[in-house]
DOMARNU-126923 format. One record per residue (C-alpha): x, y, z; residue in three letters. Coordinates in steps of 0.1 Angstrom, whole numbers, padded with zeros to 4 digits, always signed. Example, Ala and Ser with C-alpha at 12.3 -4.5 7.8 and 13.67 -1.06 7.14 Angstrom:
2
+0123-0045+0078ALA
+0137-0011+0071SER
This chain:
432
-0039-0292-0084MET
-0015-0273-0103ALA
-0040-0270-0128GLY
-0068-0256-0104GLU
-0078-0223-0104PRO
-0060-0208-0069LEU
-0081-0193-0038ASN
-0078-0160-0032ILE
-0064-0140+0004LEU
-0054-0107+0003VAL
-0035-0091+0035LEU
-0043-0055+0027TYR
-0027-0032+0055ALA
-0032+0008+0061ASP
-0001+0034+0060ASP
+0028+0014+0057TRP
+0056+0016+0038ARG
+0079-0008+0022HIS
+0104-0011+0046ASP
+0082-0015+0080THR
+0086-0051+0085LEU
+0114-0069+0101ALA
+0122-0087+0068CYS
+0129-0056+0047ALA
+0157-0046+0071GLY
+0139-0029+0098ASN
+0159-0029+0130PRO
+0132-0024+0153VAL
+0099-0036+0138VAL
+0088-0072+0149LYS
+0067-0087+0122THR
+0074-0123+0124PRO
+0042-0133+0106HIS
+0049-0116+0079LEU
+0085-0126+0075ASP
+0072-0156+0079ALA
+0051-0151+0047LEU
+0083-0136+0032ALA
+0099-0166+0037HIS
+0074-0189+0021GLN
+0070-0168-0010GLY
+0085-0139-0028ILE
+0092-0106-0016HIS
+0088-0077-0042PHE
+0114-0045-0032THR
+0105-0024-0055HIS
+0066-0023-0052ASN
+0054+0012-0056ASN
+0018+0029-0058VAL
+0007+0049-0084THR
-0016+0071-0058THR
-0002+0078-0024SER
-0037+0081-0010ILE
-0066+0056+0009CYS
-0092+0060-0014GLY
-0077+0064-0047VAL
-0047+0035-0043SER
-0079+0010-0031ARG
-0099+0023-0065ALA
-0063+0011-0082SER
-0065-0026-0063LEU
-0102-0031-0071LEU
-0101-0020-0110THR
-0062-0023-0115GLY
-0063+0011-0129GLN
-0042+0044-0127TRP
-0067+0072-0113MET
-0069+0086-0145SER
-0090+0062-0157ARG
-0111+0047-0127HIS
-0117+0083-0116GLY
-0118+0082-0080ASN
-0095+0113-0072ARG
-0098+0109-0033ALA
-0126+0093-0014PHE
-0158+0091-0040ASP
-0169+0061-0059GLU
-0148+0048-0090PHE
-0164+0055-0123LYS
-0154+0021-0136THR
-0184-0006-0140PRO
-0181-0029-0107TRP
-0185-0054-0131ALA
-0148-0052-0146GLU
-0135-0054-0111THR
-0115-0086-0092TYR
-0147-0094-0063PRO
-0169-0088-0091ALA
-0150-0109-0118LEU
-0143-0137-0099LEU
-0181-0140-0084GLN
-0193-0142-0120ALA
-0167-0168-0118GLY
-0182-0189-0092GLY
-0160-0175-0065TYR
-0176-0171-0025PHE
-0161-0133-0024THR
-0157-0113+0011GLY
-0144-0080+0021HIS
-0135-0069+0055VAL
-0124-0038+0068GLY
-0119+0002+0056LYS
-0136+0005+0023TRP
-0130+0041+0016HIS
-0149+0045-0022ASN
-0183+0057-0016GLY
-0211+0041-0003SER
-0201+0002+0007PHE
-0217-0017-0017PRO
-0222-0046+0009SER
-0251-0063-0013GLU
-0220-0072-0042ARG
-0203-0094-0018PHE
-0210-0129-0006ASN
-0198-0121+0032PHE
-0192-0081+0044SER
-0178-0069+0073ARG
-0174-0030+0068LYS
-0150-0013+0098THR
-0147+0027+0097GLY
-0136+0057+0121GLY
-0113+0051+0152GLY
-0093+0024+0169HIS
-0116+0013+0187TRP
-0153+0004+0178ILE
-0181+0002+0202LYS
-0201-0028+0197GLU
-0240-0035+0197ALA
-0236-0044+0237ASP
-0215-0012+0244GLY
-0185-0026+0246THR
-0151-0013+0231LEU
-0130-0036+0203ILE
-0101-0027+0187HIS
-0102-0023+0150MET
-0074-0051+0145THR
-0089-0078+0166LYS
-0126-0068+0152LYS
-0111-0072+0116ASN
-0094-0108+0128GLU
-0130-0115+0137ARG
-0146-0108+0108ASP
-0121-0125+0087ALA
-0128-0159+0108LEU
-0161-0157+0105GLU
-0153-0152+0063PHE
-0141-0189+0069PHE
-0170-0204+0090GLU
-0194-0195+0062GLU
-0172-0203+0031LEU
-0196-0231+0017PRO
-0177-0265+0017GLU
-0153-0268-0018GLY
-0163-0233-0026LYS
-0133-0215-0042ALA
-0131-0181-0026PHE
-0118-0143-0023CYS
-0112-0129+0007LEU
-0098-0094+0010THR
-0088-0084+0043VAL
-0084-0044+0044ALA
-0069-0033+0079PHE
-0081-0003+0093ASN
-0043-0001+0107GLY
-0023+0015+0108VAL
-0038+0045+0097HIS
-0037+0071+0124ALA
-0072+0085+0144VAL
-0069+0119+0126ASP
-0094+0137+0152GLU
-0074+0123+0184ASP
-0048+0142+0193PRO
-0028+0106+0201ARG
-0031+0095+0169GLN
-0020+0059+0173TYR
-0042+0040+0199LEU
-0030+0001+0203PRO
-0047-0028+0226GLN
-0032-0022+0265PRO
-0014-0058+0261GLU
+0007-0042+0234SER
+0025-0015+0255MET
+0051-0036+0268GLU
+0064-0040+0230LEU
+0092-0021+0224TYR
+0091-0002+0256GLN
+0131-0003+0258ASP
+0138+0004+0222ASP
+0153+0037+0204VAL
+0134+0044+0173ILE
+0163+0059+0149PRO
+0155+0091+0139THR
+0155+0096+0097PRO
+0191+0112+0083LYS
+0165+0138+0060THR
+0140+0148+0093GLY
+0158+0184+0102GLY
+0150+0217+0092ASP
+0182+0216+0068GLU
+0160+0189+0048TYR
+0124+0203+0052PHE
+0138+0235+0039ASN
+0153+0219+0005ARG
+0117+0212-0002LEU
+0096+0226-0031PRO
+0086+0262-0008PRO
+0049+0253-0017PHE
+0055+0222+0005ILE
+0079+0235+0027ALA
+0058+0259+0048ASN
+0032+0254+0080GLU
+0005+0256+0061GLN
+0011+0225+0048ASN
-0012+0194+0055GLU
+0024+0169+0057GLY
+0041+0197+0076ARG
+0012+0202+0097ASN
+0008+0165+0109ARG
+0050+0163+0114TRP
+0038+0190+0143HIS
+0013+0166+0156TRP
+0033+0136+0158ARG
+0071+0144+0151PHE
+0085+0175+0160ASP
+0099+0167+0196THR
+0123+0140+0200PRO
+0098+0125+0234GLU
+0071+0127+0207LYS
+0088+0113+0183TYR
+0092+0080+0204GLN
+0066+0078+0218GLU
+0043+0081+0186TYR
+0064+0057+0166MET
+0064+0033+0191LYS
+0028+0032+0194ASN
+0025+0030+0153TYR
+0051+0001+0152TYR
+0026-0016+0180ARG
+0003-0012+0158LEU
+0016-0026+0127VAL
+0025-0058+0151THR
-0006-0062+0162GLU
-0018-0062+0123VAL
+0006-0087+0119ASP
-0007-0108+0149ALA
-0041-0110+0127THR
-0027-0120+0093CYS
-0006-0145+0113GLY
-0042-0157+0123ALA
-0059-0157+0094ILE
-0025-0178+0077LEU
-0033-0201+0108LYS
-0067-0207+0098GLU
-0061-0215+0067LEU
-0035-0243+0076ASP
-0062-0255+0099ARG
-0090-0261+0068ARG
-0064-0273+0051GLY
-0067-0243+0022LEU
-0030-0232+0023ALA
-0020-0253-0001GLU
-0044-0240-0030ASN
-0042-0204-0020THR
-0027-0172-0034LEU
-0016-0146-0006VAL
-0009-0111-0012ILE
+0006-0092+0018PHE
+0009-0053+0007THR
-0006-0021+0014THR
-0023+0011+0001ASP
+0005+0034+0005ASN
+0040+0046+0020GLY
+0044+0069+0050TYR
+0067+0095+0062PHE
+0086+0090+0094HIS
+0095+0123+0099GLY
+0116+0123+0067GLU
+0120+0154+0050HIS
+0100+0171+0079GLY
+0068+0158+0069LEU
+0045+0127+0079ALA
+0020+0109+0067ASP
+0021+0107+0026LYS
+0007+0123-0011TRP
+0038+0134-0023TYR
+0059+0114-0048PRO
+0087+0109-0028TYR
+0102+0073-0019GLU
+0089+0069+0016GLU
+0056+0077+0004SER
+0051+0059-0028ILE
+0070+0025-0021ARG
+0050-0004-0002VAL
+0055-0041+0006PRO
+0048-0065-0016LEU
+0049-0105-0004ILE
+0032-0130-0025ILE
+0029-0168-0015ARG
+0022-0187-0047ASP
+0014-0225-0044PRO
+0026-0225-0080ARG
+0057-0212-0074SER
+0091-0234-0078ALA
+0108-0244-0044ASP
+0139-0225-0056ASP
+0117-0191-0057GLN
+0102-0197-0019ARG
+0121-0172+0004ASN
+0133-0152-0027SER
+0139-0112-0034LYS
+0127-0098-0067ASN
+0137-0061-0075ASP
+0113-0054-0106HIS
+0089-0023-0104LEU
+0057-0035-0096THR
+0026-0016-0089LEU
-0007-0016-0069ASN
-0023-0020-0103VAL
-0006-0053-0108ASP
-0025-0069-0083VAL
-0058-0071-0094ALA
-0045-0088-0127PRO
-0025-0113-0111THR
-0056-0124-0089ILE
-0076-0131-0119LEU
-0045-0149-0136ASN
-0045-0170-0102ALA
-0082-0178-0105ALA
-0081-0187-0143GLN
-0104-0155-0152VAL
-0095-0135-0179ALA
-0085-0095-0170ALA
-0104-0071-0192PRO
-0090-0048-0217SER
-0098-0018-0192SER
-0073-0032-0164MET
-0037-0015-0167GLN
-0018-0033-0149GLY
+0000-0062-0154ARG
+0002-0099-0138ASP
+0032-0104-0115ILE
+0035-0142-0116SER
+0057-0144-0151PRO
+0087-0126-0125LEU
+0085-0159-0107TYR
+0066-0189-0127LEU
+0088-0180-0158ASN
+0128-0187-0162ALA
+0127-0151-0176GLU
+0109-0122-0182GLU
+0127-0094-0201SER
+0096-0074-0212ASN
+0092-0055-0180TRP
+0085-0023-0171ARG
+0116-0002-0161THR
+0096+0032-0154ASP
+0059+0040-0141PHE
+0033+0071-0138LEU
+0027+0086-0104TYR
-0003+0109-0101GLU
-0017+0126-0071HIS
-0047+0150-0074GLY
-0052+0182-0053THR
-0069+0176-0018ILE
-0090+0204-0006ASN
-0068+0233-0020ARG
-0032+0233-0034LYS
-0020+0251-0002GLU
-0029+0220+0017PHE
-0020+0191-0007ILE
-0012+0199-0043PRO
-0012+0177-0070SER
+0017+0164-0084SER
+0029+0135-0112GLU
+0060+0116-0117ALA
+0079+0099-0140VAL
+0096+0067-0115VAL
+0120+0041-0124SER
+0147+0028-0105LYS
+0179+0052-0113SER
+0157+0087-0116TRP
+0129+0104-0104LYS
+0112+0137-0125TYR
+0088+0152-0104ILE
+0061+0180-0119TYR
+0040+0205-0099TRP
+0015+0216-0123PRO
-0002+0241-0098GLU
+0034+0255-0095PHE
+0051+0247-0125ASP
+0082+0237-0107TYR
+0102+0205-0109GLU
+0120+0179-0096GLU
+0144+0155-0104LEU
+0167+0134-0085PHE
+0192+0103-0095ASP
+0181+0078-0075LEU
+0215+0061-0078ARG
+0233+0086-0062ALA
+0208+0103-0043ASP
+0184+0076-0030PRO
+0171+0101+0002LEU
+0164+0125-0023GLU
+0183+0151-0006GLU
+0194+0174-0035ARG
+0169+0182-0065ASN
+0190+0183-0097ILE
+0166+0198-0117ALA
+0181+0228-0128GLY
+0215+0216-0131ASP
+0228+0221-0168PRO
+0246+0189-0167GLN
+0209+0171-0165TYR
+0191+0189-0190SER
+0192+0164-0213ASP
+0180+0137-0190GLU
+0154+0164-0175LEU
+0139+0169-0210MET
+0140+0131-0217LYS
+0117+0125-0185LEU
+0094+0154-0196LYS
+0088+0138-0227THR
+0083+0103-0212ARG
+0060+0120-0190LEU
+0034+0131-0214GLU
+0037+0097-0230LYS
+0027+0078-0200LEU
-0003+0105-0187LYS
-0017+0098-0223ARG
-0018+0059-0217GLU
-0029+0060-0185ALA
-0064+0076-0197GLU
């Protein structure tokens, strides 16, 4: 079995940051099925996205490329040829390919998959007969239908792109879980973030720390009173637990069909999420809550001593595609910029792994709404540049992991600042 190409299952959630898992230390949220997956696999604790917004990050997942190369700066179709995406490459290699759920990269190319069930819109979807079904339950039903249509003995690649736990932006309630979930978290008190107060909001760059900025606008939608914070975070966590349950149902189906022992399973998400930190909501900006996302890999090639382990290398969303292709024994095109992650757990030692990466985000609508940003990120330092305002931030993440103090103007850090500015320009050229 070790020499066979693996089946691929990608469980891909929305608006879900790195610590929204019980196995990541969250003291409240209930994610038993994903915790079990982590127990059976490897949990990457410093996984990041290169752009923290749905459409761009999804393009990076499919292409293994930074935004600068694939060309989708928001929600449009990426410019990279479809033939260079992991679903196309696997299909060309004989795989039965499927996509279930959210797309957000222009028109959905249903004809390019052997099985496709796109969902969008709100948390509740009207069926053809007029009944309502919750989006997460529909994602589950569609994923299970994929296995019903899978030809016997055929290698497969299924991506389940959950619509959850993205808010319904146009609904003032934001998060609409299933009725049977409402008992969850009733008696819990959700901890509020240390950096949630006005003092920390006012430390942000002035073009972010104002009431016109969209991160602040959405904070008012969800978090601007203690009562609202508890209500909205509990409903958010209910949606998380629902996605976890659907992941469990899909993994159980793998077991039932005898496919688990030859299937690479990846759980990750499209971007992080502010839970009120810095007085903000949603994502977009290069702070830790926004850019760090979960990554759990269960690989049947792993040695027993690698299971139930944590790995703190800097991994990225652009690494997922080349990792999938390696497991399928399909060559990655030279246009892919990410790296196969499997040497980090299949080899005894990987000494040449990245120690930093480029973060990039385009302007959405206008600079006052969501401005563009660039950053160099390592586990020790973060340098952020806001080009439309010629504004710099520097954080020593070892001493200041919550990014409370911008030291870009402190003369004692001028050498580090200059080094990171130079590094940013180099990484930007490499990302093109």
